[in-house]
C-alpha positions as CSV (number, residue, x, y, z in Angstrom):
1,X,36.9,47.9,22.0
2,X,39.8,45.9,20.5
3,X,38.5,42.7,21.9
4,X,35.0,43.5,20.6
5,X,36.5,44.0,17.1
6,X,38.2,40.7,17.1
7,X,35.1,39.0,18.4
8,X,32.9,40.5,15.7
9,X,35.5,39.6,13.0
10,X,35.6,36.0,14.3
11,X,31.8,35.7,14.1
12,X,31.8,37.3,10.6
13,X,34.6,34.9,9.4
14,X,32.8,31.7,10.6
15,X,29.3,32.6,9.7
16,X,29.6,31.6,6.0
17,X,31.2,28.4,7.0
18,X,28.4,27.7,9.5
19,X,25.7,28.6,7.0
20,X,27.3,26.4,4.4
21,X,27.6,23.6,6.8
22,X,23.9,23.9,7.8
23,X,22.8,24.0,4.2
24,X,24.9,20.9,3.5
25,X,23.2,19.1,6.3
26,X,19.8,20.1,5.0
27,X,20.7,18.9,1.5
28,X,21.6,15.5,2.8
29,X,18.2,15.2,4.3
30,X,16.4,16.0,1.0
31,X,14.9,13.1,-0.9
32,X,15.1,14.0,-4.6
33,X,13.2,11.3,-6.6
34,X,14.4,10.2,-10.0
35,X,12.3,11.2,-13.0
36,X,10.7,7.8,-13.4
37,X,9.3,7.7,-9.8
38,X,5.9,8.9,-8.6
39,X,5.8,11.8,-6.1
40,X,6.7,13.2,-3.8
41,X,3.5,12.8,-1.8
42,X,2.5,15.5,0.6
43,X,0.3,15.0,3.7
44,X,-2.4,17.7,3.6
45,X,-2.5,19.9,6.7
46,X,-5.3,19.3,9.2
47,X,-6.8,16.3,7.4
48,X,-5.2,13.1,8.6
49,X,-6.2,10.6,9.7
50,X,-9.1,10.5,7.3
51,X,-10.7,7.3,8.7
52,X,-10.7,6.2,12.3
53,X,-12.5,3.5,14.2
54,X,-16.2,4.1,15.0
55,X,-17.7,1.9,17.7
56,X,-21.2,3.3,16.9
57,X,-21.5,1.6,13.5
58,X,-23.2,-1.7,14.1
59,X,-23.6,-4.7,11.7
60,X,-25.7,-7.8,11.9
61,X,-23.0,-10.3,11.4
62,X,-24.0,-13.6,9.7
63,X,-21.0,-15.4,11.1
64,X,-21.5,-14.4,14.8
65,X,-25.2,-14.3,14.6
66,X,-25.5,-11.0,16.4
67,X,-25.1,-7.2,16.0
68,X,-21.4,-6.2,16.3
69,X,-19.3,-3.1,16.2
70,X,-17.6,-4.1,12.9
71,X,-15.1,-1.2,12.9
72,X,-14.8,-0.7,16.6
73,X,-11.1,-1.4,17.1
74,X,-9.1,-0.5,14.0
75,X,-9.5,0.9,10.4
76,X,-6.5,0.6,8.1
77,X,-4.9,-0.8,4.8
78,X,-7.2,0.9,2.3
79,X,-7.7,0.5,-1.5
80,X,-8.9,3.3,-3.7
81,X,-10.6,3.8,-7.1
82,X,-12.4,6.5,-9.0
83,X,-16.0,6.2,-10.0
84,X,-18.2,8.9,-11.5
85,X,-15.7,11.6,-10.7
86,X,-15.4,10.6,-7.0
87,X,-12.8,8.7,-5.1
88,X,-14.0,5.6,-3.3
89,X,-11.9,4.1,-0.5
90,X,-12.3,0.5,0.5
91,X,-10.7,-0.1,3.9
92,X,-10.1,-2.9,6.3
93,X,-11.9,-2.7,9.6
94,X,-11.6,-4.9,12.6
95,X,-14.2,-5.6,15.3
96,X,-13.4,-6.0,19.0
97,X,-13.7,-9.8,19.1
98,X,-10.1,-10.4,20.3
99,X,-6.8,-8.7,21.0
100,X,-3.7,-8.8,18.8
101,X,-2.7,-8.5,15.2
102,X,-4.6,-11.0,13.0
103,X,-6.8,-12.2,15.9
104,X,-9.9,-10.1,15.3
105,X,-12.3,-10.4,12.4
106,X,-11.8,-8.1,9.4
107,X,-14.3,-6.7,7.0
108,X,-14.1,-4.3,4.1
109,X,-15.9,-0.9,4.4
110,X,-16.6,1.8,1.8
111,X,-16.2,5.5,1.9
112,X,-16.6,8.2,-0.9
113,X,-15.1,11.6,-1.4
114,X,-15.4,14.4,-4.0
115,X,-12.0,16.0,-3.1
116,X,-10.1,12.9,-1.9
117,X,-9.5,14.4,1.5
118,X,-12.9,14.4,3.3
119,X,-14.7,11.0,3.3
120,X,-18.2,9.9,3.9
121,X,-18.4,6.3,4.8
122,X,-21.2,3.7,4.8
123,X,-22.6,2.4,8.0
124,X,-22.1,-1.3,7.1
125,X,-19.3,-3.3,5.3
126,X,-19.5,-4.3,1.6
127,X,-17.3,-7.4,1.9
128,X,-17.3,-9.7,4.9
129,X,-17.3,-13.4,6.0
130,X,-20.7,-14.8,5.1
131,X,-22.6,-18.0,4.5
132,X,-21.2,-18.2,1.0
133,X,-18.7,-20.0,-1.2
134,X,-15.8,-18.4,0.6
135,X,-16.7,-19.6,4.1
136,X,-13.9,-22.1,4.4
137,X,-11.3,-19.4,3.5
138,X,-12.8,-16.4,5.5
139,X,-14.1,-17.8,8.7
140,X,-13.3,-16.6,11.4
141,X,-10.5,-14.1,10.4
142,X,-12.4,-12.4,7.6
143,X,-11.5,-10.3,4.6
144,X,-8.3,-8.2,4.7
145,X,-6.1,-5.7,2.8
146,X,-7.9,-5.0,-0.5
147,X,-6.4,-3.6,-3.7
148,X,-9.0,-2.4,-6.2
149,X,-8.9,-1.3,-9.8
150,X,-11.2,-1.2,-12.8
151,X,-11.5,-2.4,-16.4
152,X,-12.3,0.0,-19.3
153,X,-15.9,-1.2,-19.3
154,X,-16.4,-0.6,-15.6
155,X,-15.8,-3.9,-13.9
156,X,-14.2,-3.4,-10.5
157,X,-11.7,-6.0,-9.5
158,X,-10.6,-6.5,-5.9
159,X,-7.7,-8.5,-4.9
160,X,-7.9,-9.2,-1.1
161,X,-6.7,-11.7,1.5
162,X,-8.9,-14.3,3.0
163,X,-8.0,-15.3,6.5
164,X,-9.3,-18.4,8.2
165,X,-6.6,-18.1,10.8
166,X,-4.8,-21.1,9.3
167,X,-3.6,-20.0,5.8
168,X,-3.9,-16.5,4.3
169,X,-4.9,-16.7,0.6
170,X,-5.0,-14.1,-2.1
171,X,-8.5,-14.0,-3.5
172,X,-10.5,-12.0,-6.0
173,X,-14.0,-10.4,-6.0
174,X,-15.7,-8.3,-8.7
175,X,-18.4,-5.7,-8.8
176,X,-20.1,-3.2,-11.1
177,X,-21.2,-0.7,-8.4
178,X,-18.6,-1.2,-5.5
179,X,-21.5,-2.2,-3.2
180,X,-22.3,-5.7,-4.3
181,X,-19.4,-8.0,-4.7
182,X,-19.1,-11.5,-6.2
183,X,-16.5,-13.7,-4.6
184,X,-14.5,-15.9,-6.9
185,X,-12.2,-17.6,-4.4
186,X,-8.4,-18.0,-4.3
187,X,-6.7,-16.8,-7.4
188,X,-4.3,-19.7,-7.6
189,X,-6.8,-22.4,-6.8
190,X,-6.6,-24.2,-10.2
191,X,-3.1,-23.3,-11.4
192,X,-0.7,-26.2,-12.0
193,X,-3.4,-28.7,-10.9
194,X,-3.9,-27.0,-7.6
195,X,-0.2,-26.9,-6.6
196,X,-0.5,-23.4,-5.0
197,X,-4.1,-23.6,-3.7
198,X,-3.1,-23.9,-0.1
199,X,0.0,-21.6,-0.3
200,X,0.2,-18.6,2.0
201,X,0.0,-15.6,-0.3
202,X,-1.0,-11.9,-0.2
203,X,-0.9,-8.6,-1.9
204,X,-2.0,-8.6,-5.6
205,X,-1.0,-5.6,-7.7
206,X,-2.6,-5.7,-11.1
207,X,-0.9,-3.6,-13.8
208,X,-2.9,-0.5,-14.9
209,X,-2.4,2.6,-17.1
210,X,-3.8,6.1,-17.5
211,X,-6.2,6.4,-20.4
212,X,-8.0,9.6,-20.9
213,X,-7.4,10.6,-17.4
214,X,-8.6,7.4,-15.9
215,X,-6.6,4.6,-14.3
216,X,-7.7,1.3,-15.9
217,X,-6.5,-2.3,-16.1
218,X,-4.2,-2.9,-19.0
219,X,-2.5,-5.9,-20.6
220,X,1.3,-6.6,-20.8
221,X,2.4,-8.6,-23.8
222,X,-1.2,-9.6,-24.5
223,X,-2.2,-10.8,-21.1
224,X,-3.3,-9.4,-17.7
225,X,-0.3,-9.1,-15.4
226,X,0.0,-8.9,-11.6
227,X,2.8,-8.5,-9.2
228,X,2.1,-10.2,-5.9
229,X,3.7,-11.3,-2.7
230,X,4.6,-10.4,0.9
231,X,8.1,-11.6,1.7
232,X,9.3,-11.1,-1.9
233,X,7.7,-9.9,-5.1
234,X,6.5,-12.5,-7.6
235,X,4.3,-12.4,-10.7
236,X,1.2,-14.0,-12.2
237,X,-0.7,-13.8,-15.5
238,X,-4.4,-14.2,-16.4
239,X,-6.7,-14.2,-19.3
240,X,-9.9,-13.3,-17.4
241,X,-8.7,-11.4,-14.2
242,X,-10.2,-14.3,-12.1
243,X,-8.0,-17.3,-12.6
244,X,-4.3,-16.5,-12.3
245,X,-1.2,-18.5,-13.0
246,X,2.0,-17.8,-11.0
247,X,5.1,-17.3,-13.0
248,X,7.8,-19.9,-12.3
249,X,11.5,-19.7,-12.8
250,X,14.0,-22.2,-14.4
251,X,13.9,-24.3,-11.2
252,X,10.1,-24.7,-11.5
253,X,9.7,-22.7,-8.3
254,X,8.1,-19.3,-7.9
255,X,10.1,-16.6,-9.8
256,X,11.3,-14.1,-7.2
257,X,11.6,-10.7,-9.0
258,X,12.2,-8.4,-6.0
259,X,13.7,-9.6,-2.7
260,X,14.7,-7.8,0.5
261,X,18.1,-6.1,0.7
262,X,20.3,-6.2,3.7
263,X,21.0,-2.8,5.4
264,X,18.2,-1.1,3.4
265,X,14.7,0.0,4.5
266,X,13.3,-3.1,2.9
267,X,15.7,-5.5,4.6
268,X,13.0,-7.8,6.0
269,X,10.3,-8.0,3.3
270,X,9.0,-6.4,0.1
271,X,5.2,-6.5,-0.1
272,X,3.3,-5.2,-3.2
273,X,1.4,-2.0,-2.7
274,X,-1.4,-0.5,-4.9
275,X,-2.0,-1.4,-8.5
276,X,1.1,-1.0,-10.6
277,X,1.2,1.6,-13.4
278,X,2.4,1.3,-17.0
279,X,4.1,4.6,-17.7
280,X,6.3,6.0,-20.5
281,X,9.3,4.9,-18.5
282,X,8.2,1.4,-17.8
283,X,6.0,-0.5,-15.3
284,X,6.0,1.3,-11.9
285,X,5.4,-0.7,-8.7
286,X,5.0,1.0,-5.4
287,X,5.7,-1.5,-2.6
288,X,5.9,-1.8,1.2
289,X,9.3,-2.4,2.7
290,X,9.9,-3.6,6.2
291,X,13.1,-3.0,8.1
292,X,14.7,-5.9,9.9
293,X,14.9,-6.0,13.7
294,X,18.5,-7.0,14.1
295,X,21.2,-4.4,14.2
296,X,23.4,-6.1,11.7
297,X,20.9,-6.5,8.9
298,X,18.6,-3.4,9.2
299,X,18.9,0.1,7.9
300,X,19.9,2.0,11.0
301,X,18.5,5.2,9.7
302,X,15.0,3.9,10.4
303,X,13.5,2.2,13.4
304,X,13.7,-1.6,13.6
305,X,10.6,-3.2,12.2
306,X,9.4,0.0,10.5
307,X,7.2,-0.3,7.4
308,X,8.1,2.4,4.7
309,X,7.3,2.6,1.0
310,X,9.5,2.1,-2.0
311,X,9.3,2.1,-5.7
312,X,10.7,-0.1,-8.4
313,X,10.6,0.2,-12.2
314,X,10.3,-2.7,-14.7
315,X,10.9,-2.8,-18.4
316,X,7.5,-2.5,-20.1
317,X,8.4,-5.2,-22.6
318,X,10.1,-7.4,-20.0
319,X,8.0,-7.0,-16.8
320,X,10.5,-9.2,-14.9
321,X,13.5,-6.9,-15.6
322,X,14.3,-4.2,-13.1
323,X,15.5,-0.9,-14.6
324,X,15.3,1.2,-11.4
325,X,14.8,0.9,-7.7
326,X,14.8,3.5,-4.9
327,X,17.5,3.0,-2.2
328,X,15.6,5.0,0.3
329,X,11.8,5.2,0.9
330,X,9.8,7.9,-0.8
331,X,7.3,7.7,2.1
332,X,7.9,6.7,5.7
333,X,6.3,7.1,9.2
334,X,6.6,10.8,10.1
335,X,3.6,11.8,12.1
336,X,2.5,10.6,15.5
337,X,-0.5,8.7,14.3
338,X,1.8,6.7,12.0
339,X,3.8,5.6,14.9
340,X,1.2,4.6,17.5
341,X,-1.6,2.0,17.6
342,X,-1.3,-1.7,16.9
343,X,2.1,-1.2,15.3
344,X,4.2,1.1,17.4
345,X,7.4,0.6,15.4
346,X,5.9,2.9,12.8
347,X,3.9,1.9,9.7
348,X,2.8,3.6,6.5
349,X,1.3,0.7,4.6
350,X,0.3,1.8,1.1
351,X,-2.5,0.0,-0.8
352,X,-4.7,2.6,-2.4
353,X,-3.8,4.9,-5.3
354,X,-6.3,7.0,-7.2
355,X,-5.8,9.5,-10.0
356,X,-8.2,12.5,-10.1
357,X,-7.9,15.8,-11.8
358,X,-4.2,15.8,-12.2
359,X,-3.4,14.6,-8.7
360,X,-2.5,11.2,-7.3
361,X,-4.1,10.3,-4.0
362,X,-2.2,7.8,-1.9
363,X,-4.2,6.1,0.9
364,X,-2.3,4.1,3.5
365,X,-2.7,2.3,6.8
366,X,-1.2,4.1,9.8
367,X,0.3,1.6,12.3
368,X,-2.5,-0.9,11.5
369,X,-4.9,1.4,13.3
370,X,-6.1,4.3,11.1
371,X,-6.2,5.5,7.5
372,X,-4.2,8.4,6.1
373,X,-3.9,10.2,2.7
374,X,-1.1,11.9,0.9
375,X,-1.3,13.8,-2.4
376,X,1.1,14.2,-5.3
377,X,0.2,17.2,-7.6
378,X,1.7,16.4,-11.0
379,X,2.0,20.1,-11.8
380,X,4.5,20.5,-9.0
381,X,8.0,19.1,-8.3
382,X,8.2,17.9,-4.7
383,X,10.7,15.6,-3.0
384,X,10.0,12.4,-1.1
385,X,9.9,12.2,2.7
386,X,13.2,13.5,4.1
387,X,15.8,10.8,4.8
388,X,17.4,10.9,8.3
389,X,21.1,11.6,8.5
390,X,23.0,8.7,10.0
């Protein structure tokens, strides 16, 4: 009996310590976002992935001259925009013409949703390599990685990557109905007498704002403004949304605004995500960060080569000045479908962001293979994805 008494006393004495220790461990895993950040984003139960490959959808390809399964292999890296009270998702789809990342032909498909979670997609693509003015830039690799937003008068603007398997170029297309698109070619084609026409470039994020509950393109200091870039974040300005001029630094080279950080989740590259947002706190850019592969330079809390998502805040009057940046991702590969497919290191690649009825819907590519969605309800306070304890 005496031994039992001491045993129970010992358990009682340690239990608060153990409970406190467990709570402390849980607290270190929580990802509390600053007031200026967007989120956290929650993956709806039983919904993802929302778009997966469908070999049954056939398309008479003008490039190949035959009927092909245009979304047979992979569907990923989506854009999103609101039209007539619905969310429209424009996603990259790959056929089965080859094996390996960047070796198949990509086309842009279209899906619509009334609730943002359940999507109905068209049977054929809306943007694809064709016998048109973009042939030299899009054959045979196709059209990749769209970001889409809209002007106040209803002109939809798509920034996308043309891929001829030689040089990837950031290009622009416009539409009034999301079905028929006019291609305008590389966005930097004429800037500085063509200096950057053949430069490898991707990922255009045009600055937007919320007006009367709708996310629309806005100007910064009297001009249209775009963050862009894959390995680092640069900027460009435009008067017409079609022709863009890269911003140069004092050395007459591209001005690098955001660069990778050693030993952080974005140690390998920082690639622009969906359209940036002008908020009361500043200009908010959501971006994709890749972790380095080497043990010395990467963030060891995350897998080598992992793509996660970060956020950075710029001064609204000085869009080159950083006023805040997350040190850990607000969104990272968590579920199995985000860590299997073409990119097994784990990838959540954000490109689509749409605002509907008080909620932000974030659409992303899952391991370069499927499309997922996560939702931020602005009426609730939620953390970002938990951070592993190292």
